[in-house]
N, CA, C and O atoms as a DFTB+ gen file, in Angstrom:
604 C
 N C O
     1  1       0.811      -1.195       0.000
     2  2       0.000       0.000       0.000
     3  2       0.861       1.267       0.000
     4  3       0.493       2.276      -0.602
     5  1       2.014       1.204       0.684
     6  2       2.888       2.367       0.735
     7  2       3.473       2.686      -0.640
     8  3       3.732       3.846      -0.961
     9  1       3.678       1.641      -1.447
    10  2       4.194       1.856      -2.810
    11  2       3.180       2.650      -3.631
    12  3       3.555       3.546      -4.387
    13  1       1.905       2.324      -3.485
    14  2       0.854       3.044      -4.223
    15  2       0.820       4.503      -3.786
    16  3       0.700       5.404      -4.616
    17  1       0.926       4.733      -2.469
    18  2       0.916       6.105      -1.970
    19  2       2.145       6.880      -2.446
    20  3       2.024       8.032      -2.862
    21  1       3.309       6.267      -2.389
    22  2       4.522       6.915      -2.891
    23  2       4.391       7.256      -4.371
    24  3       4.758       8.348      -4.804
    25  1       3.868       6.313      -5.135
    26  2       3.680       6.545      -6.568
    27  2       2.693       7.687      -6.814
    28  3       2.898       8.509      -7.707
    29  1       1.639       7.734      -6.032
    30  2       0.666       8.819      -6.163
    31  2       1.282      10.181      -5.892
    32  3       1.081      11.120      -6.663
    33  1       2.037      10.297      -4.792
    34  2       2.707      11.554      -4.477
    35  2       3.738      11.907      -5.546
    36  3       3.893      13.074      -5.905
    37  1       4.448      10.887      -6.056
    38  2       5.457      11.126      -7.085
    39  2       4.801      11.676      -8.354
    40  3       5.312      12.620      -8.957
    41  1       3.675      11.090      -8.758
    42  2       2.957      11.550      -9.956
    43  2       2.487      12.991      -9.775
    44  3       2.602      13.806     -10.691
    45  1       1.956      13.305      -8.590
    46  2       1.506      14.674      -8.325
    47  2       2.687      15.645      -8.402
    48  3       2.569      16.709      -9.009
    49  1       3.807      15.296      -7.804
    50  2       4.971      16.181      -7.807
    51  2       5.503      16.408      -9.227
    52  3       5.824      17.537      -9.599
    53  1       5.591      15.343     -10.009
    54  2       6.040      15.490     -11.407
    55  2       5.031      16.334     -12.183
    56  3       5.415      17.193     -12.977
    57  1       3.753      16.089     -11.955
    58  2       2.708      16.852     -12.644
    59  2       2.774      18.339     -12.346
    60  3       2.642      19.163     -13.251
    61  1       2.977      18.684     -11.079
    62  2       3.081      20.092     -10.701
    63  2       4.313      20.721     -11.349
    64  3       4.251      21.841     -11.856
    65  1       5.425      20.001     -11.331
    66  2       6.657      20.513     -11.945
    67  2       6.433      20.774     -13.435
    68  3       6.752      21.851     -13.939
    69  1       5.886      19.785     -14.130
    70  2       5.721      19.917     -15.581
    71  2       4.676      20.980     -15.934
    72  3       4.802      21.666     -16.947
    73  1       3.644      21.112     -15.092
    74  2       2.610      22.110     -15.357
    75  2       3.139      23.529     -15.191
    76  3       2.591      24.469     -15.767
    77  1       4.199      23.687     -14.408
    78  2       4.738      25.025     -14.170
    79  2       5.706      25.482     -15.257
    80  3       6.185      26.615     -15.217
    81  1       5.999      24.625     -16.217
    82  2       6.958      24.961     -17.271
    83  2       6.279      25.641     -18.452
    84  3       5.118      25.365     -18.755
    85  1       7.002      26.519     -19.107
    86  2       6.479      27.126     -20.328
    87  2       6.796      26.261     -21.550
    88  3       6.106      26.347     -22.566
    89  1       7.837      25.429     -21.455
    90  2       8.204      24.517     -22.536
    91  2       8.766      23.237     -21.926
    92  3       9.573      23.289     -20.998
    93  1       8.343      22.101     -22.443
    94  2       8.790      20.816     -21.918
    95  2       9.997      20.313     -22.689
    96  3      10.133      20.554     -23.889
    97  1      10.868      19.612     -21.982
    98  2      11.995      18.956     -22.631
    99  2      12.296      17.663     -21.882
   100  3      11.825      17.455     -20.763
   101  1      13.069      16.816     -22.499
   102  2      13.450      15.562     -21.871
   103  2      14.248      15.779     -20.603
   104  3      14.085      15.052     -19.623
   105  1      15.119      16.791     -20.625
   106  2      15.920      17.090     -19.443
   107  2      15.039      17.542     -18.281
   108  3      15.273      17.157     -17.135
   109  1      14.036      18.353     -18.573
   110  2      13.125      18.813     -17.521
   111  2      12.357      17.638     -16.921
   112  3      12.144      17.588     -15.710
   113  1      11.945      16.700     -17.760
   114  2      11.227      15.526     -17.268
   115  2      12.123      14.684     -16.364
   116  3      11.669      14.188     -15.333
   117  1      13.385      14.520     -16.738
   118  2      14.323      13.773     -15.897
   119  2      14.562      14.464     -14.553
   120  3      14.592      13.811     -13.511
   121  1      14.729      15.775     -14.584
   122  2      14.932      16.524     -13.334
   123  2      13.672      16.436     -12.471
   124  3      13.760      16.236     -11.259
   125  1      12.507      16.583     -13.091
   126  2      11.239      16.490     -12.354
   127  2      11.096      15.119     -11.711
   128  3      10.688      15.015     -10.554
   129  1      11.429      14.067     -12.454
   130  2      11.322      12.703     -11.917
   131  2      12.243      12.509     -10.720
   132  3      11.860      11.878      -9.734
   133  1      13.449      13.045     -10.802
   134  2      14.389      12.914      -9.686
   135  2      13.990      13.739      -8.478
   136  3      14.067      13.264      -7.346
   137  1      13.563      14.974      -8.711
   138  2      13.175      15.852      -7.596
   139  2      11.866      15.406      -6.952
   140  3      11.601      15.742      -5.798
   141  1      11.054      14.661      -7.677
   142  2       9.773      14.204      -7.137
   143  2       9.947      13.096      -6.109
   144  3       9.053      12.874      -5.292
   145  1      11.075      12.396      -6.131
   146  2      11.303      11.299      -5.176
   147  2      11.318      11.804      -3.733
   148  3      10.564      11.281      -2.912
   149  1      12.148      12.807      -3.385
   150  2      12.091      13.290      -2.000
   151  2      10.752      13.941      -1.656
   152  3      10.319      13.905      -0.504
   153  1      10.102      14.531      -2.649
   154  2       8.778      15.118      -2.399
   155  2       7.767      14.035      -2.052
   156  3       6.942      14.219      -1.157
   157  1       7.825      12.908      -2.753
   158  2       6.922      11.792      -2.460
   159  2       7.191      11.239      -1.068
   160  3       6.259      10.949      -0.319
   161  1       8.453      11.096      -0.727
   162  2       8.804      10.618       0.611
   163  2       8.310      11.590       1.689
   164  3       7.806      11.167       2.729
   165  1       8.458      12.880       1.433
   166  2       7.986      13.883       2.393
   167  2       6.462      13.857       2.500
   168  3       5.919      14.034       3.590
   169  1       5.772      13.640       1.388
   170  2       4.311      13.559       1.406
   171  2       3.814      12.407       2.259
   172  3       2.895      12.569       3.063
   173  1       4.424      11.244       2.081
   174  2       4.044      10.075       2.877
   175  2       4.374      10.318       4.347
   176  3       3.568      10.010       5.225
   177  1       5.548      10.866       4.614
   178  2       5.937      11.143       5.992
   179  2       5.024      12.155       6.663
   180  3       4.657      11.985       7.826
   181  1       4.658      13.195       5.947
   182  2       3.771      14.218       6.509
   183  2       2.386      13.649       6.785
   184  3       1.797      13.938       7.827
   185  1       1.859      12.848       5.870
   186  2       0.539      12.262       6.079
   187  2       0.546      11.338       7.290
   188  3      -0.405      11.321       8.071
   189  1       1.606      10.582       7.442
   190  2       1.702       9.693       8.606
   191  2       1.883      10.484       9.891
   192  3       1.361      10.090      10.933
   193  1       2.611      11.591       9.837
   194  2       2.833      12.410      11.030
   195  2       1.538      13.016      11.557
   196  3       1.353      13.130      12.769
   197  1       0.649      13.403      10.658
   198  2      -0.636      13.968      11.087
   199  2      -1.712      12.900      11.187
   200  3      -2.874      13.200      11.461
   201  1      -1.318      11.648      10.961
   202  2      -2.244      10.518      11.025
   203  2      -3.426      10.741      10.084
   204  3      -4.576      10.471      10.432
   205  1      -3.123      11.237       8.891
   206  2      -4.166      11.536       7.920
   207  2      -4.688      10.295       7.228
   208  3      -3.926       9.441       6.776
   209  1      -5.998      10.217       7.156
   210  2      -6.666       9.133       6.437
   211  2      -7.868       9.729       5.734
   212  3      -8.998       9.614       6.210
   213  1      -7.623      10.363       4.610
   214  2      -8.686      11.059       3.904
   215  2      -9.330      10.150       2.878
   216  3      -8.666       9.337       2.235
   217  1     -10.630      10.303       2.739
   218  2     -11.366       9.632       1.676
   219  2     -12.023      10.727       0.846
   220  3     -12.882      11.457       1.341
   221  1     -11.625      10.837      -0.396
   222  2     -12.137      11.892      -1.265
   223  2     -13.619      11.664      -1.549
   224  3     -14.017      10.559      -1.918
   225  1     -14.438      12.705      -1.378
   226  2     -15.872      12.546      -1.635
   227  2     -16.164      12.450      -3.127
   228  3     -15.448      13.019      -3.952
   229  1     -17.217      11.730      -3.458
   230  2     -17.606      11.606      -4.869
   231  2     -17.993      12.963      -5.448
   232  3     -17.831      13.200      -6.645
   233  1     -18.500      13.849      -4.602
   234  2     -18.900      15.183      -5.058
   235  2     -17.713      15.995      -5.568
   236  3     -17.899      16.956      -6.314
   237  1     -16.504      15.622      -5.178
   238  2     -15.317      16.360      -5.611
   239  2     -15.170      16.328      -7.132
   240  3     -14.634      17.270      -7.715
   241  1     -15.627      15.281      -7.771
   242  2     -15.582      15.232      -9.245
   243  2     -16.461      16.322      -9.841
   244  3     -16.087      16.952     -10.831
   245  1     -17.630      16.547      -9.242
   246  2     -18.522      17.609      -9.716
   247  2     -17.865      18.975      -9.494
   248  3     -17.976      19.872     -10.330
   249  1     -17.176      19.119      -8.348
   250  2     -16.497      20.386      -8.064
   251  2     -15.417      20.658      -9.092
   252  3     -15.228      21.797      -9.520
   253  1     -14.708      19.608      -9.489
   254  2     -13.649      19.778     -10.491
   255  2     -14.214      20.202     -11.844
   256  3     -13.548      20.908     -12.601
   257  1     -15.433      19.777     -12.148
   258  2     -16.060      20.197     -13.404
   259  2     -16.453      21.673     -13.361
   260  3     -16.395      22.359     -14.382
   261  1     -16.848      22.162     -12.196
   262  2     -17.240      23.557     -12.029
   263  2     -16.015      24.468     -11.921
   264  3     -16.085      25.652     -12.252
   265  1     -14.907      23.917     -11.461
   266  2     -13.724      24.715     -11.147
   267  2     -13.193      25.570     -12.307
   268  3     -12.908      26.745     -12.074
   269  1     -13.043      25.069     -13.528
   270  2     -12.513      25.937     -14.601
   271  2     -13.371      27.181     -14.840
   272  3     -12.841      28.282     -14.992
   273  1     -14.680      27.010     -14.872
   274  2     -15.564      28.167     -15.063
   275  2     -15.475      29.114     -13.877
   276  3     -15.483      30.332     -14.055
   277  1     -15.389      28.567     -12.668
   278  2     -15.277      29.400     -11.468
   279  2     -13.982      30.194     -11.469
   280  3     -13.960      31.343     -11.028
   281  1     -12.905      29.600     -11.958
   282  2     -11.620      30.304     -12.030
   283  2     -11.716      31.486     -12.987
   284  3     -11.223      32.572     -12.684
   285  1     -12.347      31.280     -14.142
   286  2     -12.487      32.364     -15.120
   287  2     -13.353      33.487     -14.560
   288  3     -12.989      34.659     -14.655
   289  1     -14.500      33.133     -13.975
   290  2     -15.404      34.146     -13.420
   291  2     -14.712      34.913     -12.291
   292  3     -14.796      36.140     -12.234
   293  1     -14.036      34.202     -11.401
   294  2     -13.336      34.872     -10.304
   295  2     -12.174      35.723     -10.803
   296  3     -11.896      36.778     -10.233
   297  1     -11.496      35.285     -11.849
   298  2     -10.406      36.086     -12.413
   299  2     -10.940      37.417     -12.931
   300  3     -10.314      38.458     -12.733
   301  1     -12.087      37.388     -13.589
   302  2     -12.707      38.628     -14.070
   303  2     -13.093      39.509     -12.884
   304  3     -12.895      40.723     -12.922
   305  1     -13.647      38.897     -11.824
   306  2     -14.014      39.668     -10.628
   307  2     -12.784      40.311      -9.993
   308  3     -12.831      41.474      -9.595
   309  1     -11.689      39.567      -9.895
   310  2     -10.474      40.098      -9.281
   311  2      -9.876      41.207     -10.140
   312  3      -9.467      42.244      -9.617
   313  1      -9.822      40.997     -11.450
   314  2      -9.216      42.001     -12.333
   315  2     -10.064      43.269     -12.432
   316  3      -9.523      44.346     -12.683
   317  1     -11.366      43.163     -12.242
   318  2     -12.221      44.352     -12.285
   319  2     -12.346      45.015     -10.914
   320  3     -12.956      46.077     -10.795
   321  1     -11.782      44.407      -9.894
   322  2     -11.861      44.912      -8.522
   323  2     -11.360      46.361      -8.381
   324  3     -12.024      47.148      -7.706
   325  1     -10.244      46.748      -8.970
   326  2      -9.754      48.123      -8.774
   327  2     -10.650      49.200      -9.383
   328  3     -10.642      50.337      -8.910
   329  1     -11.415      48.874     -10.411
   330  2     -12.231      49.898     -11.072
   331  2     -13.670      49.922     -10.563
   332  3     -14.435      50.810     -10.939
   333  1     -14.051      48.974      -9.723
   334  2     -15.405      48.952      -9.168
   335  2     -15.402      49.580      -7.782
   336  3     -14.391      49.587      -7.080
   337  1     -16.563      50.104      -7.411
   338  2     -16.725      50.571      -6.033
   339  2     -16.896      49.331      -5.168
   340  3     -17.741      48.481      -5.450
   341  1     -16.099      49.229      -4.122
   342  2     -16.173      48.045      -3.270
   343  2     -15.814      48.425      -1.842
   344  3     -15.202      49.462      -1.583
   345  1     -16.207      47.566      -0.940
   346  2     -15.917      47.821       0.470
   347  2     -14.789      46.939       0.975
   348  3     -14.456      47.001       2.159
   349  1     -14.204      46.138       0.140
   350  2     -13.125      45.234       0.546
   351  2     -13.636      43.815       0.648
   352  3     -14.832      43.557       0.517
   353  1     -12.729      42.912       0.879
   354  2     -13.095      41.511       1.010
   355  2     -13.770      41.248       2.342
   356  3     -13.830      42.118       3.211
   357  1     -14.275      40.030       2.483
   358  2     -14.949      39.672       3.729
   359  2     -14.705      38.206       4.047
   360  3     -14.334      37.412       3.183
   361  1     -14.923      37.874       5.301
   362  2     -14.818      36.493       5.741
   363  2     -16.207      35.876       5.763
   364  3     -17.171      36.505       6.199
   365  1     -16.301      34.645       5.291
   366  2     -17.569      33.927       5.214
   367  2     -17.379      32.537       5.781
   368  3     -16.323      31.927       5.610
   369  1     -18.387      32.041       6.446
   370  2     -18.374      30.670       6.920
   371  2     -19.271      29.843       6.007
   372  3     -20.439      30.171       5.802
   373  1     -18.716      28.775       5.465
   374  2     -19.435      27.920       4.524
   375  2     -19.652      26.558       5.166
   376  3     -18.697      25.899       5.578
   377  1     -20.913      26.138       5.251
   378  2     -21.232      24.815       5.790
   379  2     -21.060      23.792       4.676
   380  3     -21.775      23.822       3.675
   381  1     -20.108      22.889       4.861
   382  2     -19.859      21.868       3.841
   383  2     -20.331      20.493       4.303
   384  3     -20.153      19.504       3.592
   385  1     -20.929      20.427       5.482
   386  2     -21.467      19.161       5.983
   387  2     -20.408      18.117       6.257
   388  3     -20.603      16.942       5.947
   389  1     -19.290      18.524       6.833
   390  2     -18.185      17.595       7.103
   391  2     -17.845      17.627       8.589
   392  3     -16.756      18.046       8.981
   393  1     -18.797      17.175       9.413
   394  2     -18.597      17.175      10.864
   395  2     -17.845      15.932      11.297
   396  3     -18.060      14.841      10.769
   397  1     -16.954      16.113      12.271
   398  2     -16.270      14.973      12.863
   399  2     -14.899      14.721      12.282
   400  3     -14.419      15.441      11.406
   401  1     -14.283      13.662      12.806
   402  2     -12.922      13.328      12.415
   403  2     -12.817      12.069      11.581
   404  3     -11.738      11.486      11.482
   405  1     -13.914      11.634      10.977
   406  2     -13.858      10.444      10.137
   407  2     -13.051      10.726       8.880
   408  3     -12.811      11.882       8.529
   409  1     -12.642       9.678       8.216
   410  2     -11.861       9.868       6.983
   411  2     -12.703      10.539       5.904
   412  3     -12.174      11.300       5.094
   413  1     -14.007      10.266       5.881
   414  2     -14.886      10.895       4.889
   415  2     -15.020      12.396       5.166
   416  3     -14.941      13.204       4.240
   417  1     -15.223      12.773       6.439
   418  2     -15.363      14.192       6.788
   419  2     -14.056      14.942       6.559
   420  3     -14.057      16.056       6.036
   421  1     -12.953      14.335       6.948
   422  2     -11.646      14.964       6.755
   423  2     -11.346      15.122       5.271
   424  3     -10.831      16.158       4.852
   425  1     -11.662      14.108       4.475
   426  2     -11.457      14.185       3.035
   427  2     -12.311      15.255       2.388
   428  3     -11.862      15.946       1.474
   429  1     -13.554      15.396       2.863
   430  2     -14.438      16.421       2.317
   431  2     -13.896      17.820       2.637
   432  3     -13.904      18.701       1.777
   433  1     -13.423      18.022       3.879
   434  2     -12.852      19.321       4.237
   435  2     -11.615      19.626       3.405
   436  3     -11.429      20.758       2.958
   437  1     -10.769      18.623       3.196
   438  2      -9.547      18.826       2.409
   439  2      -9.879      19.134       0.944
   440  3      -9.318      20.063       0.362
   441  1     -10.788      18.358       0.353
   442  2     -11.150      18.574      -1.055
   443  2     -11.855      19.913      -1.240
   444  3     -11.606      20.619      -2.216
   445  1     -12.732      20.261      -0.306
   446  2     -13.434      21.549      -0.392
   447  2     -12.463      22.707      -0.220
   448  3     -12.581      23.723      -0.904
   449  1     -11.499      22.560       0.693
   450  2     -10.484      23.607       0.883
   451  2      -9.670      23.798      -0.387
   452  3      -9.387      24.928      -0.785
   453  1      -9.294      22.694      -1.021
   454  2      -8.551      22.768      -2.279
   455  2      -9.365      23.488      -3.349
   456  3      -8.862      24.391      -4.017
   457  1     -10.630      23.083      -3.510
   458  2     -11.482      23.675      -4.548
   459  2     -11.707      25.162      -4.292
   460  3     -11.587      25.976      -5.207
   461  1     -12.034      25.518      -3.052
   462  2     -12.317      26.918      -2.734
   463  2     -11.078      27.795      -2.845
   464  3     -11.187      28.964      -3.217
   465  1      -9.914      27.264      -2.535
   466  2      -8.678      28.054      -2.588
   467  2      -8.050      28.056      -3.969
   468  3      -7.059      28.754      -4.185
   469  1      -8.593      27.301      -4.905
   470  2      -8.035      27.229      -6.258
   471  2      -8.467      28.385      -7.144
   472  3      -7.889      28.592      -8.211
   473  1      -9.461      29.133      -6.726
   474  2      -9.910      30.267      -7.532
   475  2      -9.230      31.529      -7.032
   476  3      -8.853      31.596      -5.863
   477  1      -9.064      32.536      -7.891
   478  2      -8.391      33.759      -7.468
   479  2      -9.224      34.614      -6.511
   480  3      -8.693      35.543      -5.903
   481  1     -10.513      34.319      -6.366
   482  2     -11.390      35.172      -5.572
   483  2     -11.545      34.787      -4.120
   484  3     -12.183      35.524      -3.368
   485  1     -10.984      33.653      -3.684
   486  2     -11.151      33.264      -2.282
   487  2     -10.056      32.302      -1.854
   488  3      -9.384      31.682      -2.678
   489  1      -9.896      32.197      -0.545
   490  2      -8.998      31.194       0.007
   491  2      -9.496      30.810       1.403
   492  3     -10.052      31.639       2.124
   493  1      -9.293      29.563       1.765
   494  2      -9.736      29.046       3.048
   495  2      -8.719      29.431       4.114
   496  3      -7.516      29.244       3.934
   497  1      -9.217      29.976       5.234
   498  2      -8.330      30.375       6.322
   499  2      -8.483      29.487       7.549
   500  3      -7.592      29.462       8.398
   501  1      -9.604      28.750       7.665
   502  2      -9.802      27.893       8.840
   503  2     -10.843      26.828       8.532
   504  3     -11.716      27.011       7.683
   505  1     -10.728      25.709       9.245
   506  2     -11.709      24.631       9.153
   507  2     -12.160      24.288      10.568
   508  3     -11.333      24.161      11.471
   509  1     -13.467      24.139      10.763
   510  2     -14.025      23.779      12.064
   511  2     -14.533      22.348      11.986
   512  3     -15.562      22.078      11.367
   513  1     -13.805      21.435      12.618
   514  2     -14.139      20.014      12.569
   515  2     -15.482      19.735      13.233
   516  3     -16.259      18.922      12.734
   517  1     -15.764      20.402      14.354
   518  2     -17.014      20.156      15.084
   519  2     -18.240      20.632      14.309
   520  3     -19.247      19.927      14.230
   521  1     -18.147      21.829      13.740
   522  2     -19.289      22.401      13.015
   523  2     -19.381      21.927      11.571
   524  3     -20.438      22.050      10.952
   525  1     -18.302      21.391      11.026
   526  2     -18.287      20.965       9.630
   527  2     -18.291      22.126       8.668
   528  3     -18.895      22.054       7.598
   529  1     -17.612      23.207       9.050
   530  2     -17.599      24.417       8.226
   531  2     -16.174      24.816       7.860
   532  3     -15.200      24.374       8.470
   533  1     -16.090      25.662       6.847
   534  2     -14.825      26.283       6.447
   535  2     -15.011      27.790       6.508
   536  3     -16.073      28.302       6.154
   537  1     -13.988      28.499       6.953
   538  2     -14.011      29.956       6.923
   539  2     -13.108      30.386       5.788
   540  3     -11.948      29.981       5.704
   541  1     -13.666      31.223       4.906
   542  2     -12.855      31.668       3.782
   543  2     -12.925      33.169       3.632
   544  3     -13.896      33.809       4.034
   545  1     -11.890      33.711       3.054
   546  2     -11.841      35.135       2.737
   547  2     -12.091      35.258       1.251
   548  3     -11.438      34.602       0.440
   549  1     -13.043      36.103       0.903
   550  2     -13.395      36.250      -0.504
   551  2     -13.766      37.678      -0.847
   552  3     -13.594      38.599      -0.049
   553  1     -14.277      37.835      -2.048
   554  2     -14.605      39.151      -2.571
   555  2     -15.989      39.644      -2.182
   556  3     -16.439      40.664      -2.705
   557  1     -16.660      38.972      -1.304
   558  2     -17.956      39.458      -0.836
   559  2     -19.084      38.496      -1.134
   560  3     -19.572      37.823      -0.226
   561  1     -19.503      38.414      -2.364
   562  2     -20.614      37.518      -2.681
   563  2     -20.086      36.122      -2.972
   564  3     -18.912      35.943      -3.296
   565  1     -20.967      35.136      -2.852
   566  2     -20.527      33.748      -3.035
   567  2     -20.165      33.469      -4.494
   568  3     -20.758      34.030      -5.416
   569  1     -19.200      32.609      -4.674
   570  2     -18.736      32.256      -6.008
   571  2     -19.404      30.965      -6.468
   572  3     -20.101      30.305      -5.698
   573  1     -19.185      30.619      -7.718
   574  2     -19.747      29.382      -8.271
   575  2     -19.262      28.167      -7.491
   576  3     -20.049      27.277      -7.169
   577  1     -17.987      28.129      -7.194
   578  2     -17.427      26.976      -6.508
   579  2     -17.907      26.923      -5.062
   580  3     -18.091      25.836      -4.516
   581  1     -18.114      28.079      -4.433
   582  2     -18.635      28.106      -3.078
   583  2     -20.042      27.522      -3.033
   584  3     -20.368      26.758      -2.125
   585  1     -20.867      27.872      -3.997
   586  2     -22.230      27.313      -4.053
   587  2     -22.197      25.815      -4.333
   588  3     -23.038      25.074      -3.824
   589  1     -21.240      25.361      -5.133
   590  2     -21.144      23.919      -5.445
   591  2     -20.692      23.114      -4.234
   592  3     -21.153      21.991      -4.030
   593  1     -19.801      23.674      -3.435
   594  2     -19.215      22.966      -2.310
   595  2     -20.132      22.970      -1.085
   596  3     -20.168      21.999      -0.330
   597  1     -20.871      24.061      -0.891
   598  2     -21.672      24.188       0.333
   599  2     -22.852      23.225       0.325
   600  3     -23.379      22.853      -0.725
   601  1     -23.246      22.836       1.528
   602  2     -24.390      21.936       1.710
   603  2     -25.655      22.731       1.838
   604  3     -26.732      22.156       1.998
């Protein structure tokens, strides 16, 4: 099982490296593959240190489908922010229905935090395990991804 987890972290690390490049080459792929090894080891070690056992919710696939459109809409909101009259950002509490410390609840909080923080218009600042909520800072009104994630 640890081999599968190491391979998963390694694939993610290589993917992030390659996605950050403006042009791909064989040398970059080799460097990415080598640098991803310690990253995979650190990922497994960190997950074990926090005793993490996340189970990704099925709803996360739906969130990923909404995410590209939400990123574009939020990018327009952020770029138009200086020319609009505004009162500043605000903090919002979003109920995502992830109460408790089960692997399903923890996975839902992690996936929702990732989705909500992936758009330019908001980022998660806190998670409340007891209430099953996330606190995020955003541009004021709810975004597409916030509506998709909330219960």
